[in-house]
N, C-alpha and C positions, 0 to 999 in steps of 0.2 A: 548608495555607493557600493561599488563592488567589494567583495570580502577577500580579494585576491592577497595572498601572504607575501612578504619579502623573500626574495632569493636568498638561499643559504650563504653566509659569508660575504654579502653584499650590502653595503650601507649606500643610502641615497645621499648624494652631496649636499650639505646644508643650503648652499645657494640655489639649489634646484627645487627647494621646498616652498610651497605656498599653501597654507592652511586656509586662507580666506577665499581662495577662488571657487566660486560655487561649481563651475564647469568640471573641476577636477572630481567633484563628488558625483556628478552625474555619469561621467564617462570612464573613470578609473578608480583606483583604490588609493586611500591615503594611508593604508596600514604599513607600506614600506617606508613612509616619511616619518610616521610616528615611531616606528621601531628605531630609525637612525636617531631621532631626538632622544628617546629613552637611553641610548647607548652613549651618546656623545654631547648632547645639549639639552639637559632636563629642563633648563629654564631658558627660553628661546624668544627673542623679540621679533616682532613683525609689524609693519605699518599696514593698517587697513584703510578703509574708506576716510576721506577728509584729513589724511595724513596723521591719523590717531594710532599710536603705538599700543600694542597689547602684548603681554608676556605669556606664552604658553608653558603649561606643565603637563608632562605626558606619563610620568611614572605613577604607578597605583598609589604608592603611600603619599606622595606629592599631590595627587588629585584629591585623595581622601582627605588630607589635611586642610585643603582649600574649601571643600564643600561642606565639611563638618564645622569649620571655625567661623562662625557668624560674626563673632566679635571683632575679629581682625579682617575677614573678608565679607563686604556688604553686598546684598543683593538689590538694594534700592536704586542704585544707578542704572542698572540694566543687566539682563542676564544672557544676551545673545549677542553674537557678532555684528548682526544686522543693524544694531542700534549702538554703535560705538560712541556715538555723540549723546547718549543718555536716553532713556525710555521716558516717554511723557507720562506713562502710568506708574513711574517709580513711586514707592511708598503708599500706593493705593490698592494694588492688586496682590492676593496672597502669595504669588511667585516672585513679587518685587518689593517684599517687605522683611524687615528684620524684627527679632523680638525686642521688646515685649509685644509691640503692636501686632506682629504676625500672629501670635496666639490668640487674638481676639477674633480671628477668622478660622485659624486652623483647628482649635479645639472643638467649637460647637459643631463644625462640619463634618469633623472626623468621626462623630457618633453615626453619622448616615453611611459612611464609607468604610467603617471598620470591618474586620473579617467576619465577625458575628452578625453584623447587619447584612452584609452581602450574601452570607449564607442563608439568611432567611428568605432571600428572594431567589435561591438556586433553582427551584422547581419551575418558576416562571421564565428564568433565563435559559434554562435547558430547552424549553419549548420554542423559544425564539432562536435559540442556536440551530436546533433541528430544522426549523423552517429555511434557515440560511443554507444548511448543508443539503437540504432537499434538492437544490439545483445541481448537486454533484452526483445524486444516487444513479441517474442513468448513464453515467460515464461520459466519454466523449472529450472533445476539446472546449476549454473556456478559459477566459481571463478570470483568475481568482481574486483580483484586486478589488473589483466592486463587491464581492462578496465579504471579504475581510474588512472593507471600509464600514460595514454595517455592525461590526462586533462592539466597538466602543460604546455607541449609543444604546445598543441593546443592553449593555451592562449598567450604564449610568443614566440613560435618558430619563427614566422615572425618577431616579434619585435627585437628579438636578431640578426635575420640574418642566421638561421639555415635552410637548405633545408628540406622541409615537409618529404622526404623519409627517412631522417635520425632521425626523432623524437623519434621513439620508441627506437632505439639504444641508443641515447643520455640519454634518460630516465633511461635505464638500467645501462649504463656506470656510470652515476652520483651516483645512488644509491649503486652500487657496491664500488664506491670510499670511501663513508662514512660507509659502513658496510661490509668490505672486509672478515670478518670471519662469516658472516651469511651464513647458508647452501644454502639459495636461490640465494646467489650471489658469493659465494667464487669460485675462479678458481685455487685453490691450496694453497700454503702458502700466508701470508699476502702480502709479498713482491712481489710474482708472480702475485698476483691478481692486486694490485696497479700499477704494471709496466704495465700490459697488458691494463687495462681501461685508465690509464693516457696516454699511447701511442696512443690509438684510439682517445681519446678527443683532446689532444694537437695537433695531426696531422691534425685532421679535421679543427680546428680552425686556425692552421697555414696557411693552404691552402686558407680557407675564408679570412682571413686578408689579405694575399698576393692579392687575387682577388679584394678585396675592396679598396686597394691602387690605382688601376687603375680604377675601376668601383664602385664609392661609391653609397649607397642606403640610403634610410630612414630607418636605423636600428642601433641597439646598437654598432655593430662591426664598422660601419662607423663614429659614434659619438665618440667612443673611439680613433679612429685615429685622431680625431680633438681636442681631449681634451687637456688641458693644466694643469699641476701641477708645482706651483712654476715658471710659466712662460715657461716651457719646455714641449715638446710633450711626450707622453709616449712611451717607448721603445717598440719594437716589441713584447718581451716577456711579458711586462706588459699588452699590448692589449690582448694577448692570456690569460693570467692568468685571467684577469677580465671577459672575455667571459666565461671561465669555471665558475667563480664565480656566475655569473648570472644564468646559467643554473642548477648549482648545488643547488642554493638556492631555485629555482622553484620546481625542481623535488624531493627534499628531504622532501617538506612540503605539498604543495597542494594535491598531491595524497593521502596522509595519513590522511589529514583532512577529505577527501571525504570518505576513507575507515572506518575511526572511526565513522564518521556520519552515515554511512549506517549500520554499526555493532550496534550502539545505537538504531537505528530505528527498526532494525530487531528484536532485543530483547525487544522492547516496541511497540508492534502493535498498542496500543491504540493511540500512538503518530503518528504513520504512517498513521492510519485512520484519525486522526485529520488534519493532513497535507494534505491528499487528499480532505478532506471536505472543507478546506480553504487554498488554495495555497497562501494566503496572509501571512501566517505564515512563509513562505520560508525565508525571510529576518532574523527574528530572530533565525530560525533553523539554518541557516548558521553560525550566530555568536556564537551560543551555540555549534555549532561543532568546531569551532576554539578553544573556551574555553575547551571544553570537551577532545579534541584531544591534544591541545598544542603540535604541531609537533616537536618544538625544546624543548626538556626537560630542556637544560641549555645554559647559556652563560657565558663563562669565561672572566675575566678581570685581569689586573695587576695593583696595586696601583702605582701611581706616586709620592706620598708623604704620610705622616702619615694622617690617617683617622680615624674618629669615625664611627662605624658601629655596629649596633644592641647592643648599650651600651658598646662595647669594642673599644680598641685602636688597630689598626694595623699599621705597619711601612711601608715604601716605599718597593716596590719590592715584595709585597705579592700576591699570586693568589687567587682570589675570584671567586667562582662559584655561579652565581645567578640561582637558580632553577626556572624558568618561569612556569614549570608545577605545582609546590607546590604552587606559588603565585596565580594561577587560582583555587586553591581549598581552599584559605584562608577563614576561617570562619568569619573573621571580616570584610570581603568585600563582600562575596557572600552568599545569604541566601541559606541554603540547598545545599552546594557546591557539594556534592556527588550525587546529583540528576540531571539527564539529563532532560532539560525542554526547549522544543522548543518555549515556550512563554516567557522566561526569560527576564525581564527587571527591573531594569537596568542591564547591563552586560559589566562592564568595564575591560574586559579581556585584557591580554597583550600578546595574542598568536602571534601577529605579531611584538612583540618588543615594544620599545618605544625610544624616543630621536632621535638623529642624525642617529642611525642604525635601525630605524623603517623600516620595510620591504618595499624596493622600489617596490615589486611586488604585494603588498597587494590588489591594485584595481582589477588586473587581477585574482588573486586568487578568490577574492569574486565573481567576475562575472562569472568565469568558474564553480564554485562550485553551485552557484545560478542557472545557466542555466542547469547544470546536474540534480540538485535536482528537478527542475520544469519538465524537460523532463521526468525523471524517475516516477515522481508522476503521470504525464498523462499516463504512458505506463504500470504501474505495479499496479495491485490492491492490492496485499499482497506480503509480502517478510518475510522469516524466515532464520535463520542460519541453514545450511544443514550438517555441519560437523565441525571437529576441525579447530580453528582459529590460524594461526601461526604469532607470533609477532617477529618484528625485533630484532636481536642481536646488540643491540647499546644502550649506555647510553646517546647518543646525540639525536637521531631522534626516536621519538615515532611512529614507523611504523608497518604496517601489510603486511605480505608477502603472505598471503593465506587467503581469506575469502569466503568459499563456501556458496551460498545462494540459496534457492528455491524461485522463483518468479511465481506469478500467473498473467498471462498477462491480461491487460486491452484492449489491441487491438494489432494487429500485423503490422509489417513492414519489408521492405526488410533489409537484413543485409549488413552493410558496410564492405569493405575490405581495406587493408592497404598493402603497398609494403615494401621493405627493403631498408636499406641505402647503397649506393654504396661505402661508405669509411668504411664499417664494418672491413676491414682489412688494414687500415692505409693510404688510398689514396683517393682522391676525384674522380678521373677518369673523371673529367668535372667540370665546374662550373656553378653556378646557373645563 
């Protein structure tokens, strides 16, 4: 989605707003629409697929109250607009569970994803990031999206337990799963596309789970095999489903924060120069990148009971869409919210969510984006957008599918290479 700001003193008419239409996210900006809703309709109904109504909240405090309050706003029905009729994985995957069952997966896996845990892997991660940035060291023009798409698996591939030779394929498969109609990912009809990538992903994880049953490791797959919910072990299918949830969450967010961050910096050369002059600004630049990108546009919830929200009353069973991207531009919380500012403080963004569903992978995401930006600042003197930027066709993920950039090298280095995944057509062909 474009990050175009609303025009001063102009509100989009409410009857012109459509927050469901995926093409609007690919070709334009929804920020003017969200601004209008924050000003005049903080709780706003719309009908989506199948004639199902959902209520949108767009103000920071209202969004926060929805995503923090798991007692009144459940995740088990579904968490994205693409499944308004209910998610078949509801109640079985970590992102689609409510407490106390949710804790049976979150608590043990958090030990591998905590700040302390990812810090222990910092040296290895820096080496991987340097290999990614090697492709930029000679300067010239290149599309940076294939590079940033490697960041998430570089950070969590080992932690989840996915073989390194599969990382690039897993990144593409998971993105295809959330944006099956985007031209960059479509493999035919929606049904054909989802069937193909889900077959690849689930076959890979099925083989890995079977292998971990006999040869456990210190990874999320093994932790899930030992996890207990209500005193029982997860079923084989539940373990596989949660493996998919972890890689999906990482690959649909971290790379797009990096891409949107690079786009913002390429369009603002003075901030790139400031960052090169003072690498100490990287920390605040990363946080501003998360706020600016807000990779997850929305989070859907269903009311468990009658609730008061944005001054109105909703009954039980209502679908509420919390627009995190809108909350991160709320004028009452952020000074000059439509300005990208690598020095922004304070920056209370909720780009990683909040409450019990706060992103488990946030420490790893922060670290890999931080390392990527530091390496790039050292390697590239200047960068500029070199051609049309292609945005993802999705109302859920604020993604970029192509970002051509011209870079002026600060120094040169060898280029890293990567192999392919041996399970690209549905079989492991060997265990790690």
